[in-house]
Backbone as a ProteinNet text record, in pm:
[ID]
protein_1_A
[PRIMARY]
MVGSQGLFVAIVISLLSTEIYRLVASRNLVIRMPDGVPPAVAKSFLALIPGFCVLAVVLALRLAVEASPFGDINSMIATLIGIPMHHVGGTLPGMIISVILIGILWTLGLHGDAIVLVFIQPVWLSNMSENLTAFQTVSDPAYHYSAVLRSVDCPGGTGALLGLVIFMLLRSRSQQMKQLGKIAAPGALFNISEPMVFGIRW
[TERTIARY]
-1556	-1606	-1714.6	-1827.1	-1940.4	-1961.9	-1861.3	-1875.3	-1819.3	-1785	-1730.1	-1596.1	-1514	-1387	-1408.8	-1505.2	-1532.8	-1575.8	-1640	-1683.4	-1563.7	-1462	-1343	-1266.3	-1259.8	-1192.7	-1261.9	-1393.9	-1469.8	-1442.2	-1435.6	-1410.4	-1270.8	-1169.9	-1031.5	-1008.9	-1057.4	-1038	-1112.4	-1230.5	-1305.4	-1228.5	-1174.1	-1096.1	-970.5	-900.6	-777.7	-805.9	-907.9	-940.1	-979.3	-1060	-1103	-985.4	-893.8	-778.4	-684.2	-661.8	-577	-639	-768.4	-838.6	-824.9	-842.9	-834.6	-694.6	-592.8	-455	-419.3	-456.6	-424.9	-499.6	-627.6	-707.3	-660.4	-618	-574.2	-443.7	-365.5	-242.2	-265.7	-391.7	-432	-381.9	-365.7	-325.1	-449.6	-513.5	-638.4	-634.3	-723.1	-736.3	-847.5	-810.6	-909.7	-945.1	-1073.6	-1121.7	-1146.5	-1150.8	-1181.2	-1319.2	-1340.6	-1465.6	-1587.4	-1571.4	-1685.4	-1737.4	-1664.5	-1706.7	-1817.7	-1924.8	-2033.2	-1980.5	-2037	-1987.4	-1984.1	-2086.6	-2090.6	-1971.8	-1937.3	-1822.7	-1692.3	-1682.4	-1560.6	-1535.3	-1642.5	-1626.3	-1577.7	-1624.9	-1579.9	-1431	-1379.9	-1236.5	-1156.1	-1214.1	-1145.3	-1115.8	-1201.4	-1186.2	-1094.7	-1048.7	-971.8	-839.5	-756	-623.8	-635.6	-715.4	-730.8	-784.5	-881	-935.5	-831.8	-749	-642.6	-542.4	-509.4	-415.8	-472.6	-601.9	-666	-654.8	-687.2	-679.7	-537.2	-438.8	-299.6	-252.9	-287.3	-245.3	-312.9	-442.4	-515.2	-462.4	-431.2	-376.3	-239	-154.6	-22.3	-35.2	-131.4	-154.6	-198.7	-286.8	-334.1	-219.8	-135.4	-23.6	74.2	98.1	190.5	135.5	5.8	-54.9	-57.4	-87.2	-91.1	46.2	152.1	287.6	333.3	253.6	288.7	234.7	274	221.5	70.3	8.7	-135.8	-213.5	-165	-230.2	-335.1	-420.5	-522.6	-551.8	-611.8	-631.8	-734.4	-830.6	-929.1	-861.9	-773.8	-703.8	-611.2	-544.5	-451.3	-522.6	-630.7	-702.2	-770.6	-824.3	-887.4	-786.4	-662.6	-559.2	-505.1	-474.8	-409.7	-506	-629.4	-725.2	-844.6	-903.1	-1027.9	-1015.6	-913.9	-900.7	-877	-781.7	-766.6	-893.7	-963.9	-1086.5	-1195.5	-1200.7	-1297.4	-1269.5	-1141	-1105.3	-1145.1	-1145.8	-1184.9	-1336	-1391.2	-1532.7	-1626.9	-1580.3	-1668	-1668.9	-1623.2	-1618.5	-1704.6	-1733.2	-1811.5	-1740.7	-1609.7	-1543.2	-1548.8	-1532.4	-1539.8	-1676.2	-1781.7	-1917.7	-1940.6	-1894.9	-1914.2	-1840.3	-1714.7	-1636.3	-1702.7	-1753.9	-1819.8	-1942.2	-2024.5	-2145.8	-2110.3	-2005.5	-1963.5	-1913.3	-1832.5	-1781.9	-1895.3	-1994.9	-2110.2	-2179.9	-2200.3	-2265.6	-2185.3	-2053.1	-1967.6	-1973.8	-1968.2	-1973.5	-2107.1	-2216.7	-2347.1	-2347.4	-2282.6	-2275.3	-2203.3	-2106.8	-2031.1	-2101.7	-2222.6	-2298.3	-2267.1	-2193.3	-2158.1	-2243.6	-2266.7	-2347.4	-2261.7	-2271.6	-2186	-2197.7	-2319.8	-2338.9	-2270.5	-2285.1	-2227.7	-2075.4	-2014.7	-1868.6	-1813.7	-1866.2	-1811.5	-1847.5	-1971.7	-2016.4	-1947.4	-1887	-1809	-1698	-1640.6	-1529.2	-1575.1	-1678.2	-1714.7	-1827.6	-1911.6	-2025.1	-1982.6	-1876.5	-1834.7	-1799.8	-1740.8	-1708.5	-1836.1	-1932.7	-2058	-2136.2	-2136.8	-2205.4	-2136.9	-2004.1	-1930.1	-1960.5	-1966.2	-2001.7	-2141	-2233.3	-2369.9	-2373.7	-2291.3	-2284.6	-2232.6	-2130.1	-2075.6	-2174.6	-2247.9	-2349.8	-2460.5	-2497	-2598.9	-2551.6	-2424.3	-2368.9	-2370.8	-2336.2	-2338.4	-2480.4	-2577.1	-2717.2	-2764.1	-2722.8	-2764.1	-2704.1	-2589.6	-2527	-2559.8	-2657.3	-2705.2	-2588.5	-2510.5	-2402.3	-2412.3	-2333.1	-2337.8	-2289.3	-2343.5	-2298.9	-2150.9	-2084.8	-1941.1	-1912.7	-2001.5	-1982.7	-2113	-2099.8	-2217.8	-2249.3	-2159	-2178.8	-2172.2	-2285.7	-2294.4	-2388.7	-2420.9	-2508.1	-2646.9	-2689	-2822.1	-2829.9	-2723.8	-2725	-2735.5	-2672.3	-2677.5	-2820.1	-2903.1	-3040.9	-3127.9	-3080.1	-3161.3	-3090.7	-2962	-2891.3	-2928.4	-2991.2	-3028.7	-3173.6	-3269.2	-3410.6	-3442.5	-3494.4	-3521.9	-3409.6	-3303.9	-3190.6	-3075	-2968.3	-2849.5	-2885.5	-2841.2	-2875.7	-2990.3	-3047	-3160.7	-3269.4	-3317.4	-3406.3	-3554.1	-3589.1	-3730.6	-3799.8	-3732.4	-3790.2	-3812.7	-3718.4	-3733.2	-3848.4	-3864.6	-3976.3	-4109.3	-4120.7	-4244.7	-4270.4	-4165.2	-4180.3	-4227.2	-4170.2	-4209.9	-4355.9	-4402	-4541.2	-4638	-4600.7	-4694.8	-4682.9	-4561.5	-4542.6	-4488.3	-4439.2	-4377.5	-4481	-4442.6	-4530.5	-4509.7	-4400.8	-4370.9	-4442.3	-4521.2	-4589.4	-4490	-4377.2	-4274.4	-4218.1	-4192.1	-4139	-4242.9	-4368.8	-4474.8	-4482.8	-4474.6	-4481.3	-4361.3	-4243.3	-4124.2	-4138.3	-4196.8	-4219.9	-4311.2	-4415	-4505.7	-4433.4	-4344.1	-4269.6	-4168.8	-4104.5	-3996.3	-4045.6	-4168	-4216.4	-4216.9	-4269.7	-4269.9	-4130	-4034.7	-3897.9	-3833	-3862.1	-3801.7	-3842.2	-3961.2	-4004.7	-3917	-3848.3	-3760.9	-3614.3	-3580.9	-3442.8	-3385.8	-3469.9	-3425.5	-3434.9	-3318.8	-3317	-3282.1	-3267	-3227.3	-3319.4	-3453.2	-3538	-3508.8	-3474.6	-3442.7	-3302.6	-3206.9	-3068	-3052.3	-3116.9	-3101.2	-3217.3	-3323.1	-3438.4	-3436.9	-3362.4	-3356.3	-3233.3	-3249.7	-3135.9	-3071	-2966.2	-2903.2	-2822.9
1240	1363.5	1420.3	1458.9	1506.3	1655	1733.9	1877.7	1945.8	2073.4	2147.9	2090.3	2042.8	1982	1851	1771.5	1645.2	1661.4	1773.8	1799.1	1810.4	1885.4	1900.3	1769	1693.9	1563.8	1471.7	1469.7	1384.4	1422.1	1552.5	1598.2	1557.2	1584.6	1555.5	1405.2	1325.8	1180.5	1121.7	1174.2	1125.5	1151.7	1273.6	1306.7	1220.6	1205	1125.6	979.3	921.7	780.4	755.5	844.7	828.7	836.7	930.1	945.5	825.7	774.7	655.5	537.1	518.4	408.4	422	544.4	566.7	538	584.9	564.6	416.5	342.4	199.1	124.8	154.5	85.7	121.1	248.5	289.9	221.9	176.4	103.2	-48.2	-84.7	-224.6	-316	-260.3	-340.9	-398.7	-489.2	-547.6	-699	-767.6	-913.2	-942	-1000.2	-1032.2	-1180.8	-1207.9	-1345.5	-1401.3	-1533.3	-1594	-1551.8	-1569.4	-1526.2	-1597.8	-1716.5	-1792.1	-1744.2	-1656	-1606.4	-1503.2	-1507.8	-1408.5	-1265.3	-1171.1	-1032.2	-969.1	-995.8	-934.4	-979.8	-1107.7	-1160.2	-1103.9	-1098.2	-1046.4	-901	-820.3	-679.5	-664.8	-752.3	-743.9	-774.1	-865.5	-894.4	-780.6	-711.4	-597.3	-488.8	-477.1	-369.4	-405.8	-530.8	-573.6	-498.7	-499.8	-436.7	-285	-215.3	-70.6	-37	-116.4	-91.2	-112	-215.3	-239.6	-124.7	-73.5	39.6	162.9	186.7	300	284.1	164.9	139.7	155.6	107.4	115.3	260.3	339.9	480.9	557.4	535.2	606.1	566	436.9	392.5	454.9	457.2	519.1	667.9	733.2	875.4	897.2	810.7	824	808.8	706.9	684.5	801.1	856.2	969.2	1092.8	1116.8	1234.7	1220.4	1100.4	1079.1	1097.4	1076.4	1096.8	1241.6	1324.6	1465.4	1550.7	1679.1	1768.2	1788.2	1762.8	1782.9	1682.4	1561	1460.5	1378.2	1441.5	1368.1	1442.4	1370.3	1427.1	1539.3	1534.6	1642.5	1775.2	1775.5	1898	1945.1	1850.7	1888.2	1956.4	1894.2	1951	2081.1	2087.3	2211.4	2324.9	2294.2	2397.3	2438	2340.2	2368.9	2415	2366	2397.6	2475.2	2424.8	2483.5	2628.1	2659.3	2796.2	2897.2	2872.8	2968.9	2985.9	2875.4	2886.8	2960.4	2940.8	3014.3	3163.9	3200.1	3341.2	3405.7	3326.3	3379.9	3371.1	3251.9	3230.9	3281.8	3297.4	3341.6	3491	3566.5	3712.2	3776	3904.9	3977.6	3982.4	4016.1	4012.6	3874.9	3768.2	3633.7	3603.5	3645.7	3626	3704.9	3830.5	3915	3856.4	3815.4	3757.9	3631.1	3548.6	3424.7	3453.7	3549.7	3583.9	3643	3727.8	3787.2	3678.9	3585.7	3477.3	3391.6	3365.2	3287	3358.3	3489.7	3566.8	3570	3585.8	3589.2	3455.9	3346.7	3214.9	3191.7	3237.2	3226.3	3307.5	3424.4	3507.9	3435	3352	3276	3147.4	3126	3006.7	2885.8	2906.1	2796.2	2802.4	2689.6	2684.2	2734.2	2863.3	2925.4	2863.9	2834	2775.5	2639.8	2557.5	2422.9	2426.6	2530.6	2539.5	2602.9	2719.2	2794.1	2728.1	2681.3	2627.5	2496.7	2428.9	2309.4	2343.9	2463.9	2504.9	2579.2	2662.5	2750.9	2696	2609.1	2557.9	2480.7	2397.3	2332.1	2430.8	2545	2647.6	2702.8	2735.5	2793.8	2693.2	2566.4	2464.3	2446.2	2451.8	2442.1	2560.8	2681	2800.5	2786.3	2732.8	2715.3	2616.5	2511.1	2413.8	2478.4	2562.2	2629.3	2731.4	2798.5	2892.7	2819.8	2700.4	2621.4	2583	2544.3	2511.7	2633.4	2750	2873.1	2906.3	2885	2912.1	2821.3	2695.6	2600.7	2634.4	2702.1	2741.9	2886.6	2945.2	3081.5	3180.4	3174.5	3270.6	3329.6	3433	3499.7	3405.1	3420.6	3334.9	3354.8	3244.5	3251.7	3318.4	3298.2	3353.4	3417.8	3531.5	3600.5	3559.7	3488.6	3450.2	3298.1	3237.4	3091.6	3052.9	2923	2873.4	2934.8	2977.3	3037.8	3166.7	3246.9	3374.4	3352.8	3246.7	3219.9	3193.2	3140.2	3109.4	3233.8	3346.3	3468.7	3585.5	3569	3683.6	3709.6	3612.5	3629.6	3587.7	3669.9	3632.8	3619	3504.7	3479.4	3407.9	3371.8	3303.9	3398.8	3346.5	3427.2	3552.2	3666.8	3794.2	3863.7	3800.3	3856.9	3903.2	3809.9	3843.1	3839.1	3816.8	3810.9	3943.7	4054.1	4185.7	4208.2	4165.2	4180.2	4095.1	3975.6	3889.4	3956.1	4013	4081.5	4200.6	4276.5	4391.9	4347.2	4238.9	4189.4	4146.5	4088.3	4043.9	4161.2	4265.5	4373.9	4492.8	4524.5	4651	4637.9	4521.5	4510.1	4528.7	4605.8	4626.6	4520.1	4447.4	4342.6	4214	4160.8	4034.7	3920.5	3929.5	3826.9	3827	3947.5	3957.8	3914.5	3949.5	3906	3753.5	3692.1	3546.6	3482.9	3543.3	3492.4	3507	3617.6	3637.8	3531.1	3493.4	3388.1	3253.9	3228.2	3102.2	3100.6	3215.5	3221.6	3238	3288.1	3320.6	3201.3	3084.8	2973.2	2935	2929.9	2896.4	3004.6	3132.2	3243.4	3242.1	3192	3183.8	3088.8	2997.3	2901	2922	3047	3086.1	3010.5	2981.9	2919	3024	3062.6	3176.6	3139.4	3010.5	2972	3025.6	3021.5	3076.7	3223.1	3300.5	3441.6	3459.2	3385.6	3401.5	3367	3259.2	3215.2	3257.8	3314.4	3353.4	3497.4	3583.1	3725	3749.5	3829.7	3869.1	3990.4	3965	4073.2	4163.1
2617.1	2676.7	2586.7	2644.4	2565.9	2588.5	2577.4	2590.5	2468.4	2483	2370.9	2326.2	2422.2	2384.8	2309.7	2354.5	2288.5	2144.5	2112	1975	1882.2	1922.6	1839.4	1828.6	1937	1933.1	1833.4	1835.2	1742.9	1598.3	1569.7	1432.6	1386.9	1470.1	1432.1	1416.5	1510.6	1503.2	1383.6	1352.8	1235.9	1107.4	1093.5	973.7	964.8	1077	1078.4	1044.7	1105.5	1082.5	937.5	882.4	743.2	647.9	673.3	584.6	594.3	714	729.2	655.4	673.1	605.9	454.4	403.6	258.9	206.2	278.3	233.3	228.7	331.7	335.2	224.9	208.8	106.4	-34.2	-56.6	-190.2	-231	-134.3	-164.1	-173.2	-176.7	-196	-83.9	35.4	151.3	217.5	148.1	195.4	176.5	244.2	230.7	130.5	18.1	-85	-77.1	-74.1	-65.1	-205.3	-219.6	-350.7	-401.4	-530.6	-593	-536.6	-485.7	-435.1	-300.7	-234.6	-102.6	-121.3	-41.8	-53.6	-40.8	-117.3	-116.5	22.3	103.8	237.5	322	311.4	386.8	331.3	198.6	135.3	174.5	182.2	219.3	362.8	450	589.3	600.8	517.7	519.5	457.3	359	298.3	400.8	500.7	599	714.9	722.8	839.9	854.7	751	761.7	775.2	690.5	712.1	850.8	898.2	1031.5	1140.4	1125	1223	1222.5	1104.4	1095.6	1164.9	1146.9	1214.4	1365.7	1415.6	1559.9	1611.9	1535	1578.7	1587.8	1486.6	1486.3	1598.9	1617.3	1723.1	1860.8	1879.4	2007.4	2032.2	1928	1942.4	1974.1	1908.4	1934.8	2078.6	2125.4	2263.3	2363	2343.3	2435.2	2432.7	2312	2300.8	2370.7	2353.8	2416.3	2567.8	2615.8	2760.8	2824.6	2745.6	2797.2	2784.2	2717.6	2697.1	2811.3	2815.4	2920.5	2914.8	2798.2	2786.8	2871.5	2880.5	2963.7	2892.8	2813.3	2737.6	2608.9	2514	2380.9	2380.9	2471.8	2478.6	2510.7	2608.4	2646.3	2534.8	2466.7	2361.2	2245.4	2197	2083.1	2121.7	2242.8	2287.4	2293.5	2332.9	2343.7	2207.7	2122.6	1994.7	1886.2	1889.6	1783.1	1836.1	1943.6	1992.3	2034.8	2116.6	2168.1	2055.9	1961.8	1851.1	1768.2	1740.4	1660.8	1737.5	1869.3	1950.1	1944.7	1946.9	1944.2	1811.8	1705.1	1573.7	1554.5	1571.3	1541.5	1647.2	1770.4	1877.2	1898.7	1799.3	1810.7	1702.8	1719.4	1619.1	1483.9	1477.3	1345.9	1280.5	1361.1	1304.9	1246.9	1316.7	1267.1	1138	1135	1016.6	897	917.4	807.7	754.9	843.6	801.3	715.6	759.1	684.4	548.4	543.5	416.1	321	372	287.4	232.3	315.5	270.3	155.5	169.6	64	-64.3	-52.9	-172.1	-246.1	-173.1	-237.1	-306.2	-243.9	-310	-439.4	-437.8	-557.9	-670.9	-635.8	-735.5	-777.2	-723.2	-759.1	-674	-564.3	-474.6	-348.6	-286.9	-164.6	-48.5	-20.3	79.7	217	259.1	392.2	403.2	299.4	304.2	310	252.4	249	376.7	413.2	527.1	660	671.6	800.1	837.1	738.9	771.2	870.5	855.5	940.6	1066.1	1052.6	1163.2	1249.3	1192.6	1269.7	1394.8	1389.7	1514.3	1625.2	1587.7	1687.3	1747.6	1662.6	1712.1	1795.9	1755.3	1835.3	1970.6	1968.9	2094.2	2184.3	2125.1	2202.3	2262.8	2183.5	2232	2348.5	2339.6	2448.2	2576.6	2563.8	2682.2	2737.8	2648.7	2695.6	2771.1	2723.8	2793.2	2933.6	2942.6	3074.2	3166.1	3110.4	3189.9	3234.8	3146.3	3181	3294.2	3288.6	3392	3528.3	3527.3	3654	3690	3618.4	3643.9	3640.8	3533.3	3514.2	3374.4	3348.4	3218.8	3109	2985.7	2875.3	2846.6	2814.2	2787	2653.4	2555.4	2421.7	2375.9	2309	2258	2114	2049.2	1909.8	1900.1	1866	1859.6	1747.2	1739.8	1633.2	1640	1758.6	1771.6	1691.1	1695	1623.4	1473	1421.9	1278.2	1232	1320	1281.2	1271.9	1324.2	1320.6	1253.2	1213.8	1156.9	1011.6	946.2	805.6	785.6	826.9	806.6	658.3	621	480.4	410	482.6	421.3	397.6	335.9	310.3	231.7	283	221.9	291.9	393.9	468.4	371	289.4	178.2	213.3	338.2	374	346	378.3	351.1	203	119.7	-24.8	-76.8	-22.1	-62.8	-30.4	89	128.4	37.5	6.5	-82.8	-220.7	-272.1	-404	-404.8	-296	-288.5	-281.2	-208.6	-179.7	-273.4	-318.8	-389.3	-530.6	-569.1	-701	-811.7	-914.7	-1030.2	-1137.3	-1126.9	-1224.2	-1184.7	-1276.1	-1249.2	-1230.5	-1301.7	-1287.5	-1145.6	-1091.4	-955.6	-852	-876.7	-785.5	-781.2	-899	-905.7	-835.5	-855.3	-787.8	-636.8	-593	-450.1	-392.4	-467.3	-420.5	-409.1	-504.6	-502	-387.2	-364.4	-265.6	-123	-103.9	30.8	126.8	89.4	186	232.8	139.5	177.6	261.5	229	302.7	449.2	478.8	618.5	699.6	630.6	698	658.7	622.1	589.7	469.8	372.1	247.3	137.2	83.3	-9	-152.7	-183.6	-318.9	-428.1	-411.5	-518.3	-547.8	-445.6	-466	-522.9	-467.9	-511	-658.4	-701.1	-839.3	-929.2	-870	-950.7	-996.2	-924.5	-960.6	-1046.6	-1148.2	-1231.9	-1165.7	-1085.5	-1009.5	-1102
[MASK]
++++++++++++++++++++++++++++++++++++++++++++++++++++++++++++++++++++++++++++++++++++++++++++++++++++++++++++++++++++++++++++++++++++++++++++++++++++++++++++++++++++++++++++++++++++++++++++++++++++++++++

């Protein structure tokens, strides 16, 4: 399924498959070829047992889900994971909390977007997909908070620093700040705020 439900299924199955593969390989349950075998061939044999385990688990999961009231894995994941996350991430409080967490992590020297958006971006992309479907059927958008809003909620990058960059360029009396503004301005136009976040002594 290539809709909002399919997005969550892809994420969950990818995480599950990778973890199963890692667990099997870490226990050395692999087929090792003699030293004379070319490396490319040997690597393909290393992946046989972990890959088979992944297929077996996913097939068993599919059969179990099809026998459940959900009927298919798309409906199950959408019900158990997608709907609760939509209720959190697709609301104004969810958007505000996400933006605040991103800012706090940047303050601690961590890449806030890379950490927070791993969890919330799939929700916003799913919301955007549903809004696109609503637009195509000439109906009201299903969600008011999606990935589109994230691209405009922080002009100049995290912290909405575009205004500060412009002020530094035009009004700052410090030559150091003016120079920093010149360096940060090109990135700020594309919502890249690292030069400002790490260049200013807050």
